[in-house]
C-alpha positions in Angstrom: -26.7 -76.1 28.1 -25.6 -73.5 30.7 -24.4 -70.1 29.9 -21.0 -69.0 30.3 -20.6 -66.2 32.8 -18.0 -63.7 32.2 -17.5 -61.0 35.3 -15.5 -58.1 34.5 -14.2 -56.2 37.7 -15.4 -52.5 37.9 -13.6 -51.8 41.2 -11.6 -48.8 41.9 -8.2 -50.3 40.7 -9.5 -52.2 37.8 -11.8 -49.0 36.7 -8.6 -46.8 36.9 -6.7 -49.4 34.7 -9.8 -49.4 32.2 -12.2 -51.9 32.9 -15.1 -49.6 31.2 -13.2 -50.3 27.9 -12.9 -54.0 28.4 -16.7 -54.1 29.1 -17.3 -52.4 25.8 -14.8 -54.6 24.1 -16.7 -57.6 25.6 -20.2 -56.5 24.4 -18.8 -55.6 20.8 -17.0 -59.2 20.6 -20.2 -61.0 22.0 -22.5 -59.4 19.4 -19.8 -59.8 16.5 -19.7 -63.7 17.0 -23.3 -63.9 17.9 -23.1 -65.6 21.0 -25.3 -63.5 23.2 -27.5 -66.7 24.0 -24.4 -68.5 25.1 -22.8 -66.1 27.6 -23.9 -63.7 30.4 -21.5 -60.6 30.9 -21.7 -59.2 34.5 -19.8 -56.5 36.3 -18.4 -57.4 39.6 -16.2 -55.8 42.1 -12.8 -57.0 43.4 -11.9 -60.5 42.1 -8.4 -60.4 44.2 -6.0 -59.7 41.3 -5.8 -56.0 41.5 -2.1 -55.7 40.2 -3.2 -57.7 37.2 -6.4 -55.5 36.5 -8.6 -55.1 34.8 -9.4 -58.5 36.0 -11.8 -60.9 34.2 -13.2 -64.1 35.4 -14.5 -66.7 33.0 -15.6 -70.0 34.7 -13.2 -70.5 37.6 -10.2 -68.6 36.1 -9.6 -65.1 36.9 -6.7 -63.3 34.8 -5.7 -59.7 33.7 -6.9 -58.4 30.3 -5.9 -55.3 28.6 -7.0 -53.6 25.3 -3.8 -55.2 23.9 -4.5 -58.7 25.1 -8.3 -58.7 24.7 -8.5 -60.4 21.1 -6.1 -63.4 22.0 -7.8 -63.8 25.5 -11.4 -63.6 24.4 -10.6 -66.3 21.6 -8.7 -68.5 24.4 -10.9 -68.1 27.4 -14.5 -67.2 25.8 -14.8 -68.8 22.2 -13.1 -71.9 23.2 -15.7 -72.5 25.7 -19.0 -71.8 23.7 
């Protein structure tokens, strides 16, 4: 089975909006759910959704993610795919 790749934008706009926190939350959630062997977390630059940032790409889908929406989106966009 191919690993699910999760990209978190660390470009200027997303960085200013807290992408470093999203990366930290992703690492913690991946470990908590013991899915390290099923996903790959990567930093990337602009995903073209600067106003929605921090931007995250899972599969072919790009969306904005905040600390407030993290749990819901992690469950919907990541856990549902692994």
